[in-house]
N, C-alpha and C positions, 0 to 999 in steps of 0.2 A: 211275217209279223216281226214289229216294229219293239222289242221288250221294255218295260218300264225302266230300267237305267240297268249301265253295264260299264265298266272302267274302261279304261288304256291300259292295253297289255304288249308286251315286246313278245311275241312268241321266241323268237332265235335265243332270247336273254331265258327264256323258261329252259329253253332247248338244254343251252349249257348247265343252269342249274344243277337241274336234275338229273345232269351227266356228271358232272363236275365237284360236287359239293360232297363231299364224307368225312370232312374233319372241321369239328370245332373250331371257330377263327374267332379269339377276344376282340383283336383291334378290330372287324368285321362291324362289330355289335358296336363297337366305343366311337367307332366312324360314321355308323346312322346316327347315333344318340346325339353327336355333338351337329352331325350333318342339319336335322331336324331341329335341334333348339337353335341355333345360328338362322334358321327360316324362317324361326317365329320369331325371334328375339329372345330369347330366353336363355338364362344363365346354367341351367342343368336340365337334363333330361335322362329319361330309364325307359328301356322298350321291357314293355311286357306281352306275356303271353294275348291277352284279350283287354280291350278299353275298360271294360268291367273291374277286371283286375288293376289298372292304375287304380279307379277311383276307392276301391278296398284298401289298395295301399297306402294310399290318401287319407281316408280316416282313420287307417290305423296308427300312421305316421303322426297326427293331430293328437291324440289320444283319446278322442272321441269312442264315449261308451255308454253303459247304461243307464237310461236313466236322461243324456242328452239327447237337445232337439236342433234336427237338421232339415233348415226350411228351404223346398224344392217344388216346380211345378206340381199340377198332377199332370199337366200336357208333354208325359215324358217319356222314355222306355224304363220298362218294367224293372230291370235289370239295376238300376240307378236304385230304387225302391229297395234291392236285394242286399246292396251292398250297404245302404244303412243299416237295414237290419241285423245285418251279417254282425256288425260289431255292437251290436244293442241297445242304439241309437232309438229314437221316434223319426219318423217321416212329418214333417208338418206341411201341408199340401196348400198351396196357392196359386192364384189364378193366371191365367195370361189376357194380353191382349189381342183386340178383333182384329186392330190395324194392323199389325206386324206378326201378330204370332208366337209372340214373346214375352216373357213374365214379368207381373206388373209390377215394376218397383214400390208403388203405393199399397200392395197387396203384401210385400214382403215385410216392408215398415209394420204395417199393422199386425204381423204373425209374432212381430219379435217379443222375447221373452227372457225371463231371468237364466231359464235353461238353452237357449237357443248358443248354440257352439260355433255352427258354420250356418252357412247359405251356399245352396247349389243352384249355380245359372246354367241354361242349356242353349245355346245357340243355335235353335233349329231351323231345317232348312240351311242352315249356310247364313241365316240373317244374324247380325249381331245384336246382342241386349241393349239396353239403354246401361252402360255400363259403368259412364259416370257418377249417374244417381244411387245406382246397387251399388259402388263403391265409398261414396259418400256417408254411404246407410250402413254399410260392416265395420268401417272404419270408427262411426262414432258408436255401436254397440261395444266395438273393440272384436269381433266374433270374425272367423275367417272365411272367407269367399273363394268358392272353388268353381273354377270353370269348367261347364260341362263341350266341350268341341268338337266331340263325334261328328257333328254335321259341320263342321265350320273351319277345317284346314284352308288357308289364304284370306278369308274374312277378316278385315279393320275395321277398327273404330279411332278415329282421329289420327288415321296415320300409322296406328298400331296397328301390332296383329293383334288378334284375337288370343288370350291364352297365356297373355303377358301381362292380366289386369289382376287378378287374381294371385293369392298366398302360392296356390296349388291349379294346376291345370292340369286335363287330359283327352287324350286324342284318341279315334277309331281310325284302324286301317282295316277294318271288314270289305267283304264283298264288295258291296255297293258304294263304298267312299272314292272320292278322286283318286288321294295314295291308298292302297291296298297291297297288303300282304296276305291277302285270305281272308283271317283276321290279324290280330295283335293290337296292339296301343303304345301310347307315349305317356307316360306320367313327366309332365313338366315342374320344374319348381323353379317360384320367382321370388320367395322369401329367403332371402340367405340365411337366416337364423334356423331352415327348416332341412338345408344339404344333409348336414351331417346326421341329422335325425329320420332320413329318408334312406341315408348310405345305411345304416344299423339296421334298421327292420330289413330292404331288400337283402343285406348279406345272408340273413337267416331263410330264404328261400333258392331256390335251383333253376335252372333254364331246361326249358322244355326240349327234350330228347332231339336230335336230327332226321330221328326215322319219321319221329309227330311231325317234324315240319315238312318234311317231306310231303305225306299224307296232305298236310294242306294246300300247299301248292297245286295238288295233285289235285285235291278237290278243285282250290282256284279255277286251275285251266278247265275243264270237265265243264264247271257250271258255263264259264266263258265261252268253250266252243259250241255247247247247246243251247246258248243263245244267239248265237251268228244268225245273223238277218237271214242269212242263207238256207238255213234248215229250222229255224224259231218259227212254227205253229201251232202253240198253245200257251197257255198258262204254265208254266214249272214253278214251282217254289225258292227261294233263293239262297237254301242251305241243300238243294237236290243232290250236288256233287257231294256234299259230307256223305249225305244219306246213301247213295249207290256206292260208295268206295266204301264203306263201311259195309254195307253188307252182300258187296262183291270184289273183296282184294283184290280178283285175276284181273279186274279193269285198270288196276297199276300199271301193268307187265303190256296192255292192250295200247295206253297210253305210249309207254316205253317204246315200244315198237313202230308207233304212229307216227310218233316227233323225230324218230329217228330217217324214217320212211318217204315223208312228204316235207316240202319247204312251203307250199303254199297254204295259207292260214284257210282259206275257202276251201281246199280242198280237206285240208284235216276236218275242217269241221263236220264237212260232208260226212268222210271215213267216220269219222266218233259218232255223229249222230245214228249213223244208217246201223252201224255194230250196235250202238245201247236198242233203237226201236228193233234189228231182228232176235236182239236175246229178250225180247217184251219189259225191259227195265222203266220204260217211260210210263209216267202216272197217267192215269184214266180220269183227268182232272174235272170234265163233267161229272159224271159217276160221283167221284168224289165230294165234289162239292155238295150236291145232293145230300147224300148221307152225312158229311160233314156237318148241312145246316139241320138235320133232322137229330141229330146225334146233340149239336148244344141247344137246340130246342129245348127235347127232353132233359139235358143236363140241369138248365137252367130252372126248369120249372120244378123238376127232384128238389132241389137247393134251396126251393120258394117255402118246401115243404116241410124236407128232410134236414135238419141245420146240419153242416160240414161238421165232423167231430174236432180237429185240431188243424184248422189249414195251417199251411207253410209257405214260404216263400223260396224261392231254389235259393241253394248252398252255394258259395262263391270256393271259401279257401280251400287250398289243397295244396301239395309240397311244390310242384314245379310252376311257378308265376312268370319266369323270366322269359323273354324272346332269345332264340338262338340265333347261330349267322348263317344261318340260308333263306330264314326271313329276314334279317336284315339287311343282306347282301340285296335281297330283292327288294328292299325299300327304299334302301340306297338308289338304282335303277329307274325306281317311281320316280325321284323325287328331279328326276334330271328333267321331266317331260313337266314337272311342278307348273310352270308359270302360264305354256301355253295350253295347258289344259283347263286352269283358272279362266285364261283369257276365253279360250273356246266358250265351255259354261257360260260366262257370264253373258256372251255376244248372244247367245241363244235364250236366253232366261231375258234380254234385253229386246231380241224379236216379240217375244209372247208379248211383254209388255206393252211395246206401239202399237202390237194388231189386236190384242182380243177385246172383244164387246166388253166395254168395263160395264153396261147396263145388266149383263150374264154371270160378269163374274169379276168377285169383291178381288182386285190386285194389294200386294200388300204395299204397306204405305212406309217409305225408308227414306230419314234426313239425309244431308248430305255426310253429314259426320261418320255415316256408315257406309262400309263401302263390303255388300256382303260377296262370298265366293257361292254361288248355287248350288246345293247339293241337286235338290230338285228345284221344280219350283212350282209352287204351290200358289194356287188363289181358294179361294171361298165361291162354289158353287149357289148362285143367285137366279140360276133359270125357274126355279117353281118344282124341276123336276128330283125324284129321289135320284142320288147318286149312283146307285147301281142300275140305271136305267141308262146312265150317261156311259158308265163303265161299259155294260153289254153291248151298245150301241158302237161302243169307240170298237171294240174286240173285231166285232165285224167287219169296222172301218177297217182292221188291219194295225195295228196299235193298242197298247195299256196305256190305260188311264185309270185313276181311282187315288183311296187314303191308302197306301203301303206302309205306312207308318205305323199310327196311333187311331186304328178307327173308334178306339173309345180313350179317356183320360185313364190315369191309375186310378183313381176314387172309382170309375165303376167296372173293372178288372176283378177277377177273382184270382186269389184270395184277399188280394191288399183290402177291397173294400169292406172284407172284415175286421182284419187285423191291422189298419191302418185309421185314426180316429180321424175324422171330416165332417164339415159340414157342408151337404151338397151344395146349399144355398148360395155357397160364398165359392163356387166353382163352375159357377155356370156357363161364362166364356169360354171354358176348355168344354166342356160338351159341347157347344155351337159350333169350333173350332172344327173337333173331332167328325162333329156331323158332315159338314159342308167342305171338309177341305179335299181337292184336288191337285193330286202330283203329278204333274206333266213331262213325261221325259225332256230330257235337255243336255245329256250327257255328250262325249267331244265326238262319236265316231255318227252322229245325226245330222243328214243331208238337209242342204237348205229348205228343197223340195218336200222334204218331210216335214220341216218346220211348216210349211205353207200350207200343206195336206191336213196338220192337225190342229191351225189355228182354222182352217175353213170347215172342218168337222165341226168345229168346238162353238163359232160362232152362228151355224145354219140351225141353232135352236130357238123357240119361242119364248118366250117368257110367260112365264103361268102369272096369273096372279090369284 
């Protein structure tokens, strides 16, 4: 089966990292920060433990606190809302455009108030927002602009890399990203007046331990091997590697042994998969899926009649917020393949754009001023069939298709639907995108024949009226 997303990893480099990196190296961290900042064209960057950590630090550095308002689209990752709530601010949700799935500048302007301190815009799926219009709005209002570039390393607007238009920006290096360190992120500072403030804040926190970083790399390797096309046979969650290592620490020793004994990636994947399977550690996805649907139906019915006492969002703040040198070394290695990874992904996306039936699927509308670097190629389902039916049929055909980012916008998620004030009628386009969005695999290791097979499958449906 063809997995829904997969990064490009260098097994030999992972082997050397896991066997040689035993001491913290501040120079490596600084090299990664400088290399990434130079790549996007920003003056300054700080490598952090997670992308959400970067946003949290950004909000803290800007002095955003109780009672301040932060405008953000509802079609975004819930951890963005967590960060806003963590500093005591109020998220103000706005709608997105059906044309390109991005936040609507018109809706941003309508939601500005005397209490607006910042606007966060996410370039989702790797498609840049309408940055010129948004920048004009925030400049006129004299509020901060923060770019959420978790999906968009490599994307450009009018020739400039996204992440260089806002006062601050942040990137994610999680498993499913084109540049990955297992997890992690980068806070980018464009406003020179904020650099000293960021430095002063960052100095209050510590780096993640190298032991913890090694666990992250092991989890990345394990996830990568278990989704190899030679062994991938069933849907596996994106955090399976993390879960397995947390509950089965001995898997680290197993990986140590395997990566020293085996040179071939194919053989390494098969040995790892067979070991995990013999131990009975692979999840029973079909049973879990049925039980999960039943559980959530019961849970949602309960919530309708028994109000939650004090719904809370996830907490972010802890003391170790900064990336250490093991992942920084890994990130530097990833940057070497950056150009080729972006080019291959965009070539795959262009194939879909050219060959998908536009009567069945609504493609994103992207003007010539914007050059995406696609994280996922996403279209809107116009077949008239439920997305679940297409997804189930695709699984039977041998590849994963579906909405793997946000099947619901934030304003429909618990606990945010209760603790974040919003007008649902003004967020209808976000709901429509979430209901119809279809993420199609397009990462670097997909072969031309697999692209052709997916297009043939998707174009085989008859549109229902």
